[in-house]
mmCIF file of the C-alpha atoms, coordinates in Angstrom:
data_MODEL
# 
_entry.id   MODEL 
# 
loop_
_atom_site.group_PDB 
_atom_site.id 
_atom_site.type_symbol 
_atom_site.label_atom_id 
_atom_site.label_alt_id 
_atom_site.label_comp_id 
_atom_site.label_asym_id 
_atom_site.label_entity_id 
_atom_site.label_seq_id 
_atom_site.pdbx_PDB_ins_code 
_atom_site.Cartn_x 
_atom_site.Cartn_y 
_atom_site.Cartn_z 
_atom_site.occupancy 
_atom_site.B_iso_or_equiv 
_atom_site.pdbx_formal_charge 
_atom_site.auth_seq_id 
_atom_site.auth_comp_id 
_atom_site.auth_asym_id 
_atom_site.auth_atom_id 
_atom_site.pdbx_PDB_model_num 
ATOM 1   C CA . MET A 1 1   ? 0.000  0.000  0.000   1.00 0.00 ? 1   MET A CA 1 
ATOM 2   C CA . ARG A 1 2   ? 2.817  2.356  0.879   1.00 0.00 ? 2   ARG A CA 1 
ATOM 3   C CA . SER A 1 3   ? 4.540  1.798  -2.492  1.00 0.00 ? 3   SER A CA 1 
ATOM 4   C CA . LEU A 1 4   ? 1.244  2.432  -4.292  1.00 0.00 ? 4   LEU A CA 1 
ATOM 5   C CA . ILE A 1 5   ? 0.874  5.783  -2.516  1.00 0.00 ? 5   ILE A CA 1 
ATOM 6   C CA . SER A 1 6   ? 4.503  6.644  -3.341  1.00 0.00 ? 6   SER A CA 1 
ATOM 7   C CA . LEU A 1 7   ? 3.917  5.751  -6.988  1.00 0.00 ? 7   LEU A CA 1 
ATOM 8   C CA . VAL A 1 8   ? 0.775  7.931  -7.175  1.00 0.00 ? 8   VAL A CA 1 
ATOM 9   C CA . LEU A 1 9   ? 2.561  10.875 -5.526  1.00 0.00 ? 9   LEU A CA 1 
ATOM 10  C CA . MET A 1 10  ? 5.530  10.571 -7.899  1.00 0.00 ? 10  MET A CA 1 
ATOM 11  C CA . THR A 1 11  ? 3.184  10.440 -10.886 1.00 0.00 ? 11  THR A CA 1 
ATOM 12  C CA . ILE A 1 12  ? 1.397  13.584 -9.720  1.00 0.00 ? 12  ILE A CA 1 
ATOM 13  C CA . ALA A 1 13  ? 4.708  15.358 -9.104  1.00 0.00 ? 13  ALA A CA 1 
ATOM 14  C CA . LEU A 1 14  ? 6.063  14.436 -12.537 1.00 0.00 ? 14  LEU A CA 1 
ATOM 15  C CA . ALA A 1 15  ? 2.848  15.456 -14.258 1.00 0.00 ? 15  ALA A CA 1 
ATOM 16  C CA . GLY A 1 16  ? 3.130  18.873 -12.626 1.00 0.00 ? 16  GLY A CA 1 
ATOM 17  C CA . CYS A 1 17  ? 6.601  19.294 -14.133 1.00 0.00 ? 17  CYS A CA 1 
ATOM 18  C CA . ALA A 1 18  ? 5.396  18.630 -17.649 1.00 0.00 ? 18  ALA A CA 1 
ATOM 19  C CA . VAL A 1 19  ? 4.607  22.214 -18.536 1.00 0.00 ? 19  VAL A CA 1 
ATOM 20  C CA . GLN A 1 20  ? 3.263  22.589 -22.044 1.00 0.00 ? 20  GLN A CA 1 
ATOM 21  C CA . GLN A 1 21  ? 5.302  25.001 -24.151 1.00 0.00 ? 21  GLN A CA 1 
ATOM 22  C CA . PRO A 1 22  ? 3.447  27.530 -26.324 1.00 0.00 ? 22  PRO A CA 1 
ATOM 23  C CA . PRO A 1 23  ? 3.716  26.992 -30.065 1.00 0.00 ? 23  PRO A CA 1 
ATOM 24  C CA . PRO A 1 24  ? 6.436  28.957 -31.859 1.00 0.00 ? 24  PRO A CA 1 
ATOM 25  C CA . PRO A 1 25  ? 5.339  32.262 -33.381 1.00 0.00 ? 25  PRO A CA 1 
ATOM 26  C CA . ALA A 1 26  ? 4.060  32.104 -36.944 1.00 0.00 ? 26  ALA A CA 1 
ATOM 27  C CA . SER A 1 27  ? 5.687  35.405 -37.803 1.00 0.00 ? 27  SER A CA 1 
ATOM 28  C CA . ASN A 1 28  ? 8.514  37.632 -36.728 1.00 0.00 ? 28  ASN A CA 1 
ATOM 29  C CA . SER A 1 29  ? 6.716  40.774 -35.628 1.00 0.00 ? 29  SER A CA 1 
ATOM 30  C CA . ALA A 1 30  ? 3.451  42.590 -35.538 1.00 0.00 ? 30  ALA A CA 1 
ATOM 31  C CA . PRO A 1 31  ? 3.047  46.084 -36.970 1.00 0.00 ? 31  PRO A CA 1 
ATOM 32  C CA . GLY A 1 32  ? 4.605  48.785 -34.829 1.00 0.00 ? 32  GLY A CA 1 
ATOM 33  C CA . GLU A 1 33  ? 7.062  46.424 -33.141 1.00 0.00 ? 33  GLU A CA 1 
ATOM 34  C CA . PRO A 1 34  ? 10.807 46.107 -33.647 1.00 0.00 ? 34  PRO A CA 1 
ATOM 35  C CA . VAL A 1 35  ? 11.869 43.106 -35.692 1.00 0.00 ? 35  VAL A CA 1 
ATOM 36  C CA . GLU A 1 36  ? 14.653 40.673 -34.781 1.00 0.00 ? 36  GLU A CA 1 
ATOM 37  C CA . VAL A 1 37  ? 17.057 41.225 -37.685 1.00 0.00 ? 37  VAL A CA 1 
ATOM 38  C CA . SER A 1 38  ? 18.352 37.638 -37.800 1.00 0.00 ? 38  SER A CA 1 
ATOM 39  C CA . SER A 1 39  ? 14.936 35.966 -37.714 1.00 0.00 ? 39  SER A CA 1 
ATOM 40  C CA . ASP A 1 40  ? 13.936 33.632 -40.545 1.00 0.00 ? 40  ASP A CA 1 
ATOM 41  C CA . LEU A 1 41  ? 10.243 34.050 -39.727 1.00 0.00 ? 41  LEU A CA 1 
ATOM 42  C CA . PRO A 1 42  ? 8.135  36.164 -42.092 1.00 0.00 ? 42  PRO A CA 1 
ATOM 43  C CA . ILE A 1 43  ? 7.493  39.747 -41.007 1.00 0.00 ? 43  ILE A CA 1 
ATOM 44  C CA . ASP A 1 44  ? 3.826  40.071 -40.085 1.00 0.00 ? 44  ASP A CA 1 
ATOM 45  C CA . ALA A 1 45  ? 3.271  43.562 -41.451 1.00 0.00 ? 45  ALA A CA 1 
ATOM 46  C CA . ALA A 1 46  ? 2.471  45.245 -44.748 1.00 0.00 ? 46  ALA A CA 1 
ATOM 47  C CA . ALA A 1 47  ? 5.707  47.266 -44.727 1.00 0.00 ? 47  ALA A CA 1 
ATOM 48  C CA . ALA A 1 48  ? 8.871  47.966 -42.788 1.00 0.00 ? 48  ALA A CA 1 
ATOM 49  C CA . THR A 1 49  ? 11.512 50.642 -42.385 1.00 0.00 ? 49  THR A CA 1 
ATOM 50  C CA . LEU A 1 50  ? 15.117 49.485 -42.549 1.00 0.00 ? 50  LEU A CA 1 
ATOM 51  C CA . TYR A 1 51  ? 17.665 51.714 -40.831 1.00 0.00 ? 51  TYR A CA 1 
ATOM 52  C CA . VAL A 1 52  ? 20.858 51.425 -42.871 1.00 0.00 ? 52  VAL A CA 1 
ATOM 53  C CA . LYS A 1 53  ? 24.296 52.758 -41.948 1.00 0.00 ? 53  LYS A CA 1 
ATOM 54  C CA . GLY A 1 54  ? 26.378 54.436 -44.660 1.00 0.00 ? 54  GLY A CA 1 
ATOM 55  C CA . LEU A 1 55  ? 23.598 55.125 -47.139 1.00 0.00 ? 55  LEU A CA 1 
ATOM 56  C CA . SER A 1 56  ? 24.463 58.530 -48.597 1.00 0.00 ? 56  SER A CA 1 
ATOM 57  C CA . CYS A 1 57  ? 24.634 58.694 -52.396 1.00 0.00 ? 57  CYS A CA 1 
ATOM 58  C CA . PRO A 1 58  ? 22.174 58.081 -55.260 1.00 0.00 ? 58  PRO A CA 1 
ATOM 59  C CA . LEU A 1 59  ? 24.234 55.198 -56.637 1.00 0.00 ? 59  LEU A CA 1 
ATOM 60  C CA . CYS A 1 60  ? 24.128 53.578 -53.203 1.00 0.00 ? 60  CYS A CA 1 
ATOM 61  C CA . ALA A 1 61  ? 20.361 53.970 -53.104 1.00 0.00 ? 61  ALA A CA 1 
ATOM 62  C CA . THR A 1 62  ? 20.023 52.355 -56.528 1.00 0.00 ? 62  THR A CA 1 
ATOM 63  C CA . ASN A 1 63  ? 22.200 49.436 -55.434 1.00 0.00 ? 63  ASN A CA 1 
ATOM 64  C CA . ILE A 1 64  ? 20.226 48.778 -52.263 1.00 0.00 ? 64  ILE A CA 1 
ATOM 65  C CA . ASP A 1 65  ? 16.938 49.157 -54.176 1.00 0.00 ? 65  ASP A CA 1 
ATOM 66  C CA . LYS A 1 66  ? 18.011 46.457 -56.644 1.00 0.00 ? 66  LYS A CA 1 
ATOM 67  C CA . GLN A 1 67  ? 19.172 44.056 -53.938 1.00 0.00 ? 67  GLN A CA 1 
ATOM 68  C CA . LEU A 1 68  ? 15.996 44.424 -51.869 1.00 0.00 ? 68  LEU A CA 1 
ATOM 69  C CA . ALA A 1 69  ? 13.754 44.152 -54.954 1.00 0.00 ? 69  ALA A CA 1 
ATOM 70  C CA . ARG A 1 70  ? 15.212 40.660 -55.529 1.00 0.00 ? 70  ARG A CA 1 
ATOM 71  C CA . VAL A 1 71  ? 13.946 39.428 -52.144 1.00 0.00 ? 71  VAL A CA 1 
ATOM 72  C CA . ALA A 1 72  ? 10.780 37.334 -52.461 1.00 0.00 ? 72  ALA A CA 1 
ATOM 73  C CA . GLY A 1 73  ? 7.815  39.260 -51.088 1.00 0.00 ? 73  GLY A CA 1 
ATOM 74  C CA . VAL A 1 74  ? 9.272  42.754 -51.548 1.00 0.00 ? 74  VAL A CA 1 
ATOM 75  C CA . GLN A 1 75  ? 6.945  44.852 -53.680 1.00 0.00 ? 75  GLN A CA 1 
ATOM 76  C CA . THR A 1 76  ? 8.375  48.379 -53.526 1.00 0.00 ? 76  THR A CA 1 
ATOM 77  C CA . VAL A 1 77  ? 11.525 49.992 -52.130 1.00 0.00 ? 77  VAL A CA 1 
ATOM 78  C CA . HIS A 1 78  ? 12.201 53.654 -51.390 1.00 0.00 ? 78  HIS A CA 1 
ATOM 79  C CA . ALA A 1 79  ? 15.536 54.814 -49.941 1.00 0.00 ? 79  ALA A CA 1 
ATOM 80  C CA . ASP A 1 80  ? 15.790 58.159 -48.153 1.00 0.00 ? 80  ASP A CA 1 
ATOM 81  C CA . LEU A 1 81  ? 19.395 59.309 -48.420 1.00 0.00 ? 81  LEU A CA 1 
ATOM 82  C CA . ALA A 1 82  ? 18.958 62.096 -45.875 1.00 0.00 ? 82  ALA A CA 1 
ATOM 83  C CA . THR A 1 83  ? 17.962 59.748 -43.062 1.00 0.00 ? 83  THR A CA 1 
ATOM 84  C CA . GLY A 1 84  ? 19.479 56.421 -44.141 1.00 0.00 ? 84  GLY A CA 1 
ATOM 85  C CA . GLU A 1 85  ? 16.050 54.841 -43.959 1.00 0.00 ? 85  GLU A CA 1 
ATOM 86  C CA . VAL A 1 86  ? 14.744 52.402 -46.545 1.00 0.00 ? 86  VAL A CA 1 
ATOM 87  C CA . TYR A 1 87  ? 10.975 51.955 -46.703 1.00 0.00 ? 87  TYR A CA 1 
ATOM 88  C CA . VAL A 1 88  ? 9.917  48.543 -48.027 1.00 0.00 ? 88  VAL A CA 1 
ATOM 89  C CA . GLU A 1 89  ? 6.374  47.420 -48.864 1.00 0.00 ? 89  GLU A CA 1 
ATOM 90  C CA . PHE A 1 90  ? 5.547  43.721 -48.963 1.00 0.00 ? 90  PHE A CA 1 
ATOM 91  C CA . ASP A 1 91  ? 3.338  41.542 -51.119 1.00 0.00 ? 91  ASP A CA 1 
ATOM 92  C CA . ALA A 1 92  ? 0.060  40.677 -49.373 1.00 0.00 ? 92  ALA A CA 1 
ATOM 93  C CA . LYS A 1 93  ? 0.548  36.934 -49.885 1.00 0.00 ? 93  LYS A CA 1 
ATOM 94  C CA . VAL A 1 94  ? 4.306  36.526 -49.421 1.00 0.00 ? 94  VAL A CA 1 
ATOM 95  C CA . ARG A 1 95  ? 6.175  38.259 -46.622 1.00 0.00 ? 95  ARG A CA 1 
ATOM 96  C CA . PRO A 1 96  ? 9.981  38.236 -46.460 1.00 0.00 ? 96  PRO A CA 1 
ATOM 97  C CA . SER A 1 97  ? 11.949 37.404 -43.350 1.00 0.00 ? 97  SER A CA 1 
ATOM 98  C CA . ALA A 1 98  ? 14.103 39.952 -41.588 1.00 0.00 ? 98  ALA A CA 1 
ATOM 99  C CA . ALA A 1 99  ? 17.125 37.739 -42.276 1.00 0.00 ? 99  ALA A CA 1 
ATOM 100 C CA . ALA A 1 100 ? 16.452 37.884 -46.038 1.00 0.00 ? 100 ALA A CA 1 
ATOM 101 C CA . LEU A 1 101 ? 16.186 41.689 -45.914 1.00 0.00 ? 101 LEU A CA 1 
ATOM 102 C CA . SER A 1 102 ? 19.349 41.879 -43.830 1.00 0.00 ? 102 SER A CA 1 
ATOM 103 C CA . ARG A 1 103 ? 21.279 39.705 -46.314 1.00 0.00 ? 103 ARG A CA 1 
ATOM 104 C CA . ALA A 1 104 ? 20.173 41.974 -49.167 1.00 0.00 ? 104 ALA A CA 1 
ATOM 105 C CA . VAL A 1 105 ? 21.419 45.051 -47.293 1.00 0.00 ? 105 VAL A CA 1 
ATOM 106 C CA . VAL A 1 106 ? 24.760 43.379 -46.537 1.00 0.00 ? 106 VAL A CA 1 
ATOM 107 C CA . ASP A 1 107 ? 25.053 42.167 -50.150 1.00 0.00 ? 107 ASP A CA 1 
ATOM 108 C CA . SER A 1 108 ? 24.688 45.769 -51.295 1.00 0.00 ? 108 SER A CA 1 
ATOM 109 C CA . GLY A 1 109 ? 27.616 46.796 -49.080 1.00 0.00 ? 109 GLY A CA 1 
ATOM 110 C CA . PHE A 1 110 ? 25.855 48.322 -46.081 1.00 0.00 ? 110 PHE A CA 1 
ATOM 111 C CA . THR A 1 111 ? 25.121 47.546 -42.447 1.00 0.00 ? 111 THR A CA 1 
ATOM 112 C CA . LEU A 1 112 ? 21.565 47.113 -41.234 1.00 0.00 ? 112 LEU A CA 1 
ATOM 113 C CA . ASP A 1 113 ? 21.042 48.783 -37.863 1.00 0.00 ? 113 ASP A CA 1 
ATOM 114 C CA . ARG A 1 114 ? 17.434 47.748 -37.232 1.00 0.00 ? 114 ARG A CA 1 
ATOM 115 C CA . ILE A 1 115 ? 14.049 47.030 -38.788 1.00 0.00 ? 115 ILE A CA 1 
ATOM 116 C CA . GLU A 1 116 ? 10.696 48.411 -37.672 1.00 0.00 ? 116 GLU A CA 1 
ATOM 117 C CA . ALA A 1 117 ? 7.469  46.846 -38.978 1.00 0.00 ? 117 ALA A CA 1 
ATOM 118 C CA . HIS A 1 118 ? 4.509  49.016 -40.005 1.00 0.00 ? 118 HIS A CA 1 
# 
């Protein structure tokens, strides 16, 4: 009888330790939130602003525009040379990941500081 009680108590204790983990997020960020730059999850927003270091000339803007336009899900790109911000709008059906956008910025010769979803 004593071993049966011990077995029941151990089972209850172990069951209490089995905490169910929430499912992983289906996207990287909601509109208005900062985005983790290295995430491979799709950005859950219609657009984003990329803050790029070293963006200062028209040729640079053209280069970064071309690289970002190649990313699946990117619909339009607009670089603001005065602020170093690149505004990117996404396709409604396909959303790029922050990691894909970051690779495009690096491939164009710049450093991505951060991404903010809209």
